[in-house]
The first five atom37 places (N, CA, C, CB, O) and aatype in JSON, in Angstrom:
{
  "aatype": [12, 7, 16, 12, 7, 7, 15, 19, 0, 8, 0, 3, 14, 0, 0, 3, 18, 14, 0, 0, 10, 19, 0, 10, 6, 0, 11, 9, 8, 10, 19, 15, 11, 15, 7, 3, 1, 16, 19, 6, 0, 15, 6, 13, 13, 10, 3, 0, 13, 16, 16, 0, 12, 6, 14, 7, 6, 9, 19, 19, 3, 19, 5, 19, 14, 19, 6, 3, 15, 16, 6, 7, 18, 11, 18, 6, 11, 10, 0, 8, 14, 0, 15, 7, 13, 14],
  "atom_mask": [
    [1, 1, 1, 1, 1],
    [1, 1, 1, 0, 1],
    [1, 1, 1, 1, 1],
    [1, 1, 1, 1, 1],
    [1, 1, 1, 0, 1],
    [1, 1, 1, 0, 1],
    [1, 1, 1, 1, 1],
    [1, 1, 1, 1, 1],
    [1, 1, 1, 1, 1],
    [1, 1, 1, 1, 1],
    [1, 1, 1, 1, 1],
    [1, 1, 1, 1, 1],
    [1, 1, 1, 1, 1],
    [1, 1, 1, 1, 1],
    [1, 1, 1, 1, 1],
    [1, 1, 1, 1, 1],
    [1, 1, 1, 1, 1],
    [1, 1, 1, 1, 1],
    [1, 1, 1, 1, 1],
    [1, 1, 1, 1, 1],
    [1, 1, 1, 1, 1],
    [1, 1, 1, 1, 1],
    [1, 1, 1, 1, 1],
    [1, 1, 1, 1, 1],
    [1, 1, 1, 1, 1],
    [1, 1, 1, 1, 1],
    [1, 1, 1, 1, 1],
    [1, 1, 1, 1, 1],
    [1, 1, 1, 1, 1],
    [1, 1, 1, 1, 1],
    [1, 1, 1, 1, 1],
    [1, 1, 1, 1, 1],
    [1, 1, 1, 1, 1],
    [1, 1, 1, 1, 1],
    [1, 1, 1, 0, 1],
    [1, 1, 1, 1, 1],
    [1, 1, 1, 1, 1],
    [1, 1, 1, 1, 1],
    [1, 1, 1, 1, 1],
    [1, 1, 1, 1, 1],
    [1, 1, 1, 1, 1],
    [1, 1, 1, 1, 1],
    [1, 1, 1, 1, 1],
    [1, 1, 1, 1, 1],
    [1, 1, 1, 1, 1],
    [1, 1, 1, 1, 1],
    [1, 1, 1, 1, 1],
    [1, 1, 1, 1, 1],
    [1, 1, 1, 1, 1],
    [1, 1, 1, 1, 1],
    [1, 1, 1, 1, 1],
    [1, 1, 1, 1, 1],
    [1, 1, 1, 1, 1],
    [1, 1, 1, 1, 1],
    [1, 1, 1, 1, 1],
    [1, 1, 1, 0, 1],
    [1, 1, 1, 1, 1],
    [1, 1, 1, 1, 1],
    [1, 1, 1, 1, 1],
    [1, 1, 1, 1, 1],
    [1, 1, 1, 1, 1],
    [1, 1, 1, 1, 1],
    [1, 1, 1, 1, 1],
    [1, 1, 1, 1, 1],
    [1, 1, 1, 1, 1],
    [1, 1, 1, 1, 1],
    [1, 1, 1, 1, 1],
    [1, 1, 1, 1, 1],
    [1, 1, 1, 1, 1],
    [1, 1, 1, 1, 1],
    [1, 1, 1, 1, 1],
    [1, 1, 1, 0, 1],
    [1, 1, 1, 1, 1],
    [1, 1, 1, 1, 1],
    [1, 1, 1, 1, 1],
    [1, 1, 1, 1, 1],
    [1, 1, 1, 1, 1],
    [1, 1, 1, 1, 1],
    [1, 1, 1, 1, 1],
    [1, 1, 1, 1, 1],
    [1, 1, 1, 1, 1],
    [1, 1, 1, 1, 1],
    [1, 1, 1, 1, 1],
    [1, 1, 1, 0, 1],
    [1, 1, 1, 1, 1],
    [1, 1, 1, 1, 1]
  ],
  "atom_positions": [
    [[124.94, 135.95, 53.63], [125.44, 136.2, 54.96], [124.88, 135.16, 55.92], [125.08, 137.62, 55.43], [123.84, 134.55, 55.67]],
    [[125.59, 134.96, 56.99], [125.15, 134.04, 58.02], [125.4, 134.63, 59.39], [0.0, 0.0, 0.0], [125.81, 135.79, 59.52]],
    [[125.17, 133.84, 60.4], [125.42, 134.27, 61.77], [126.57, 133.49, 62.37], [124.16, 134.12, 62.64], [126.92, 132.41, 61.88]],
    [[127.14, 134.01, 63.42], [128.2, 133.29, 64.12], [127.63, 131.99, 64.7], [128.81, 134.17, 65.23], [128.27, 130.94, 64.62]],
    [[126.43, 132.06, 65.28], [125.81, 130.86, 65.85], [125.57, 129.79, 64.8], [0.0, 0.0, 0.0], [125.78, 128.61, 65.06]],
    [[125.12, 130.2, 63.62], [124.9, 129.24, 62.55], [126.19, 128.6, 62.07], [0.0, 0.0, 0.0], [126.24, 127.4, 61.8]],
    [[127.23, 129.41, 61.96], [128.53, 128.88, 61.55], [129.07, 127.91, 62.59], [129.52, 130.02, 61.33], [129.63, 126.86, 62.24]],
    [[128.92, 128.25, 63.86], [129.39, 127.38, 64.94], [128.6, 126.06, 64.91], [129.23, 128.08, 66.33], [129.2, 124.99, 65.04]],
    [[127.29, 126.13, 64.75], [126.46, 124.92, 64.71], [126.78, 124.05, 63.51], [124.99, 125.29, 64.7], [126.68, 122.82, 63.58]],
    [[127.16, 124.66, 62.4], [127.5, 123.93, 61.17], [128.82, 123.18, 61.31], [127.56, 124.89, 59.98], [128.99, 122.11, 60.73]],
    [[129.77, 123.74, 62.07], [131.06, 123.12, 62.37], [131.86, 122.73, 61.13], [130.83, 121.89, 63.2], [132.49, 121.67, 61.09]],
    [[131.84, 123.59, 60.15], [132.64, 123.36, 58.94], [134.12, 123.59, 59.28], [132.19, 124.3, 57.77], [134.47, 124.66, 59.76]],
    [[134.98, 122.6, 59.05], [136.4, 122.76, 59.4], [137.1, 123.86, 58.59], [137.13, 121.46, 59.19], [138.17, 124.32, 58.98]],
    [[136.5, 124.28, 57.48], [137.09, 125.36, 56.69], [136.67, 126.74, 57.21], [136.69, 125.21, 55.22], [137.18, 127.76, 56.74]],
    [[135.76, 126.78, 58.16], [135.29, 128.05, 58.72], [136.31, 128.62, 59.71], [133.92, 127.86, 59.41], [137.21, 127.91, 60.17]],
    [[136.15, 129.89, 60.01], [137.07, 130.56, 60.92], [136.8, 130.27, 62.4], [137.02, 132.04, 60.69], [137.73, 130.12, 63.19]],
    [[135.54, 130.18, 62.76], [135.2, 130.15, 64.18], [135.63, 128.9, 64.96], [133.75, 130.29, 64.3], [136.15, 129.07, 66.07]],
    [[135.46, 127.69, 64.48], [135.76, 126.53, 65.32], [137.17, 126.54, 65.94], [135.6, 125.28, 64.52], [137.3, 126.41, 67.16]],
    [[138.19, 126.68, 65.15], [139.55, 126.65, 65.68], [139.82, 127.83, 66.6], [140.55, 126.66, 64.54], [140.47, 127.67, 67.64]],
    [[139.32, 129.01, 66.22], [139.54, 130.2, 67.05], [138.85, 130.06, 68.4], [139.03, 131.45, 66.32], [139.43, 130.42, 69.42]],
    [[137.63, 129.55, 68.42], [136.9, 129.42, 69.68], [137.52, 128.37, 70.59], [135.45, 129.06, 69.4], [137.52, 128.55, 71.81]],
    [[138.04, 127.31, 70.04], [138.74, 126.31, 70.86], [140.0, 126.93, 71.45], [139.09, 125.05, 70.01], [140.27, 126.78, 72.64]],
    [[140.77, 127.63, 70.63], [142.02, 128.26, 71.1], [141.76, 129.3, 72.18], [142.76, 128.92, 69.93], [142.55, 129.46, 73.11]],
    [[140.64, 130.02, 72.07], [140.31, 131.07, 73.05], [139.54, 130.54, 74.26], [139.5, 132.15, 72.38], [139.14, 131.32, 75.13]],
    [[139.34, 129.23, 74.32], [138.63, 128.58, 75.43], [137.22, 129.16, 75.61], [139.43, 128.72, 76.73], [136.79, 129.43, 76.73]],
    [[136.53, 129.33, 74.49], [135.16, 129.88, 74.51], [134.17, 128.83, 74.99], [134.77, 130.38, 73.11], [134.48, 127.64, 75.07]],
    [[132.98, 129.3, 75.3], [131.87, 128.42, 75.71], [130.69, 128.69, 74.79], [131.48, 128.66, 77.21], [130.42, 129.83, 74.42]],
    [[129.98, 127.62, 74.42], [128.83, 127.69, 73.54], [127.57, 127.47, 74.38], [128.94, 126.65, 72.38], [127.45, 126.45, 75.05]],
    [[126.64, 128.43, 74.35], [125.4, 128.34, 75.12], [124.31, 127.81, 74.19], [125.0, 129.72, 75.74], [124.04, 128.4, 73.15]],
    [[123.7, 126.71, 74.59], [122.66, 126.05, 73.8], [121.33, 126.08, 74.54], [123.07, 124.58, 73.49], [121.28, 125.98, 75.77]],
    [[120.24, 126.22, 73.77], [118.9, 126.25, 74.37], [117.98, 125.33, 73.57], [118.32, 127.7, 74.41], [118.07, 125.24, 72.34]],
    [[117.09, 124.65, 74.29], [116.04, 123.83, 73.67], [114.78, 123.95, 74.53], [116.49, 122.32, 73.53], [114.78, 124.65, 75.54]],
    [[113.72, 123.27, 74.13], [112.48, 123.29, 74.91], [112.71, 122.76, 76.33], [111.4, 122.47, 74.21], [112.05, 123.2, 77.27]],
    [[113.62, 121.82, 76.46], [113.83, 121.18, 77.77], [114.82, 121.93, 78.67], [114.31, 119.78, 77.56], [115.06, 121.5, 79.79]],
    [[115.38, 123.03, 78.19], [116.3, 123.78, 79.04], [117.48, 124.33, 78.27], [0.0, 0.0, 0.0], [117.46, 124.42, 77.04]],
    [[118.5, 124.7, 79.02], [119.71, 125.23, 78.39], [120.94, 124.63, 79.04], [119.74, 126.77, 78.48], [120.89, 124.09, 80.15]],
    [[122.05, 124.74, 78.31], [123.33, 124.25, 78.83], [124.45, 124.99, 78.13], [123.47, 122.71, 78.64], [124.26, 125.56, 77.05]],
    [[125.61, 124.96, 78.76], [126.8, 125.6, 78.2], [127.87, 124.55, 78.04], [127.29, 126.78, 79.11], [128.14, 123.76, 78.95]],
    [[128.5, 124.53, 76.85], [129.5, 123.51, 76.52], [130.8, 124.21, 76.15], [129.01, 122.59, 75.35], [130.8, 125.18, 75.39]],
    [[131.91, 123.72, 76.67], [133.23, 124.22, 76.28], [133.42, 123.99, 74.79], [134.36, 123.54, 77.11], [133.03, 122.94, 74.27]],
    [[134.01, 124.95, 74.09], [134.23, 124.81, 72.64], [135.02, 123.55, 72.33], [134.96, 126.04, 72.09], [134.76, 122.88, 71.33]],
    [[135.98, 123.22, 73.18], [136.8, 122.02, 72.94], [135.99, 120.73, 73.02], [137.95, 121.97, 73.94], [136.39, 119.71, 72.46]],
    [[134.86, 120.77, 73.71], [133.98, 119.6, 73.81], [132.79, 119.71, 72.85], [133.47, 119.45, 75.24], [132.12, 118.71, 72.58]],
    [[132.54, 120.9, 72.33], [131.42, 121.13, 71.43], [131.71, 120.6, 70.03], [131.09, 122.61, 71.37], [130.86, 119.94, 69.42]],
    [[132.91, 120.89, 69.51], [133.29, 120.46, 68.15], [133.85, 119.05, 68.23], [134.33, 121.45, 67.52], [134.97, 118.84, 68.71]],
    [[133.08, 118.08, 67.75], [133.47, 116.67, 67.86], [134.25, 116.18, 66.65], [132.25, 115.81, 68.05], [135.17, 115.38, 66.78]],
    [[133.88, 116.66, 65.46], [134.51, 116.23, 64.22], [134.05, 117.2, 63.13], [134.13, 114.73, 63.86], [133.29, 118.13, 63.4]],
    [[134.5, 116.99, 61.91], [134.04, 117.83, 60.81], [132.52, 117.74, 60.7], [134.72, 117.41, 59.47], [131.96, 116.65, 60.59]],
    [[131.87, 118.88, 60.72], [130.41, 118.98, 60.61], [129.67, 118.23, 61.71], [129.97, 118.46, 59.28], [128.5, 117.89, 61.54]],
    [[130.32, 117.97, 62.84], [129.71, 117.23, 63.94], [129.95, 117.96, 65.26], [130.29, 115.79, 64.01], [131.09, 118.27, 65.61]],
    [[128.86, 118.23, 65.97], [128.96, 118.94, 67.24], [128.28, 118.13, 68.35], [128.33, 120.34, 67.14], [127.7, 117.07, 68.1]],
    [[128.36, 118.65, 69.55], [127.71, 118.03, 70.7], [126.26, 118.49, 70.87], [128.5, 118.34, 71.97], [125.65, 118.23, 71.9]],
    [[125.72, 119.18, 69.86], [124.33, 119.64, 69.95], [123.38, 118.44, 69.94], [123.99, 120.6, 68.78], [123.58, 117.47, 69.21]],
    [[122.35, 118.55, 70.77], [121.3, 117.54, 70.81], [120.17, 117.96, 69.88], [120.77, 117.34, 72.28], [120.05, 119.15, 69.57]],
    [[119.33, 117.03, 69.42], [118.19, 117.41, 68.58], [117.33, 118.47, 69.28], [117.34, 116.17, 68.24], [117.02, 118.35, 70.47]],
    [[116.95, 119.49, 68.54], [116.11, 120.56, 69.09], [116.86, 121.71, 69.72], [0.0, 0.0, 0.0], [116.24, 122.7, 70.11]],
    [[118.18, 121.61, 69.84], [118.97, 122.69, 70.44], [119.39, 123.7, 69.38], [120.2, 122.13, 71.16], [119.59, 123.36, 68.22]],
    [[119.52, 124.95, 69.82], [120.08, 125.99, 68.97], [121.16, 126.72, 69.74], [118.97, 126.97, 68.49], [121.15, 126.77, 70.97]],
    [[122.11, 127.3, 69.01], [123.16, 128.12, 69.61], [122.58, 129.52, 69.82], [124.46, 128.17, 68.7], [122.12, 130.15, 68.88]],
    [[122.61, 129.99, 71.06], [122.08, 131.32, 71.35], [123.15, 132.3, 71.8], [121.02, 131.23, 72.41], [122.92, 133.51, 71.82]],
    [[124.32, 131.78, 72.16], [125.36, 132.67, 72.69], [126.71, 131.97, 72.59], [125.05, 133.08, 74.16], [126.82, 130.76, 72.77]],
    [[127.72, 132.77, 72.3], [129.1, 132.28, 72.33], [129.84, 133.19, 73.3], [129.76, 132.28, 70.89], [129.91, 134.4, 73.1]],
    [[130.4, 132.61, 74.33], [131.09, 133.38, 75.38], [132.59, 133.2, 75.23], [130.62, 132.95, 76.79], [133.11, 132.09, 75.34]],
    [[133.29, 134.3, 75.0], [134.75, 134.28, 74.87], [135.32, 135.03, 76.06], [135.23, 134.93, 73.51], [134.98, 136.19, 76.28]],
    [[136.19, 134.39, 76.85], [136.75, 135.06, 78.01], [137.53, 136.32, 77.62], [137.65, 134.11, 78.79], [138.2, 136.36, 76.59]],
    [[137.44, 137.33, 78.48], [138.19, 138.56, 78.26], [139.61, 138.33, 78.77], [137.52, 139.78, 78.99], [139.82, 137.9, 79.9]],
    [[140.57, 138.63, 77.91], [141.97, 138.45, 78.28], [142.54, 139.71, 78.92], [142.79, 138.06, 77.05], [141.97, 140.8, 78.8]],
    [[143.66, 139.56, 79.58], [144.38, 140.68, 80.15], [144.74, 141.66, 79.04], [145.65, 140.21, 80.9], [145.05, 141.24, 77.92]],
    [[144.71, 142.94, 79.32], [144.98, 143.95, 78.29], [146.41, 143.91, 77.77], [144.68, 145.32, 78.82], [146.71, 144.55, 76.76]],
    [[147.29, 143.18, 78.44], [148.68, 143.08, 77.96], [148.86, 141.92, 76.98], [149.64, 142.91, 79.13], [149.93, 141.76, 76.41]],
    [[147.81, 141.12, 76.78], [147.87, 139.99, 75.87], [147.18, 140.34, 74.56], [147.24, 138.74, 76.5], [146.32, 141.23, 74.5]],
    [[147.55, 139.64, 73.52], [146.91, 139.87, 72.23], [146.98, 138.63, 71.37], [0.0, 0.0, 0.0], [147.74, 137.71, 71.65]],
    [[146.19, 138.61, 70.32], [146.13, 137.49, 69.4], [146.1, 138.01, 67.98], [144.9, 136.62, 69.68], [145.72, 139.15, 67.72]],
    [[146.5, 137.17, 67.09], [146.44, 137.51, 65.67], [145.9, 136.3, 64.93], [147.84, 137.95, 65.11], [146.29, 135.16, 65.2]],
    [[145.01, 136.56, 63.99], [144.47, 135.49, 63.15], [144.67, 135.93, 61.72], [142.96, 135.2, 63.47], [144.22, 137.01, 61.32]],
    [[145.33, 135.11, 60.96], [145.56, 135.43, 59.56], [144.87, 134.41, 58.69], [147.08, 135.49, 59.24], [145.14, 133.21, 58.79]],
    [[143.98, 134.87, 57.84], [143.21, 133.99, 56.98], [143.92, 133.82, 55.65], [141.78, 134.55, 56.76], [144.32, 134.79, 55.02]],
    [[144.07, 132.58, 55.22], [144.67, 132.26, 53.93], [143.58, 131.68, 53.03], [145.87, 131.27, 54.08], [142.78, 130.85, 53.46]],
    [[143.57, 132.11, 51.82], [142.58, 131.58, 50.87], [142.86, 130.11, 50.58], [142.6, 132.4, 49.54], [144.02, 129.69, 50.48]],
    [[141.8, 129.35, 50.46], [141.91, 127.92, 50.15], [141.3, 127.73, 48.77], [141.18, 127.01, 51.24], [140.08, 127.59, 48.65]],
    [[142.12, 127.74, 47.7], [141.59, 127.74, 46.33], [140.74, 126.52, 45.97], [142.72, 127.85, 45.37], [139.86, 126.62, 45.12]],
    [[140.99, 125.38, 46.59], [140.25, 124.17, 46.22], [138.78, 124.25, 46.64], [140.9, 122.95, 46.84], [137.9, 123.73, 45.95]],
    [[138.52, 124.9, 47.77], [137.15, 124.93, 48.28], [136.33, 126.08, 47.73], [137.16, 125.01, 49.78], [135.1, 126.01, 47.71]],
    [[136.98, 127.13, 47.3], [136.26, 128.3, 46.82], [135.81, 129.21, 47.95], [0.0, 0.0, 0.0], [135.24, 130.28, 47.7]],
    [[136.05, 128.8, 49.21], [135.72, 129.66, 50.36], [136.77, 130.76, 50.47], [135.64, 128.83, 51.69], [137.9, 130.56, 50.03]],
    [[136.41, 131.9, 51.04], [137.39, 132.96, 51.22], [138.46, 132.57, 52.23], [136.7, 134.24, 51.67], [139.37, 133.36, 52.5]]
  ]
}
C-alpha cells in the first residue's frame, strides 16, 4: 500500500492521480525546512516521474475544489497488461 501524497510525488504516468488531479484543477501543498508552498497540479507534474518538487520538500496535502452538487465526474480504470499495474 502507499499514500496519495507518495503517488503524487512519484508522478508515475500509469498512476491514477496525476491526470485526475490536473483535470480537477487540484493544488498540491508542499512543505520543507525553509517553508511551504502550494502548486497547481497542472504546474506540478512536469513529465513522467518528474515534478516541480524541490529537494527536501514533501507532499503534505492535496486540495481538490468542491464542485457544484449538480456536476459529476466518472473515472473508469482500464487494466494495462504490459505494465502489470491494475
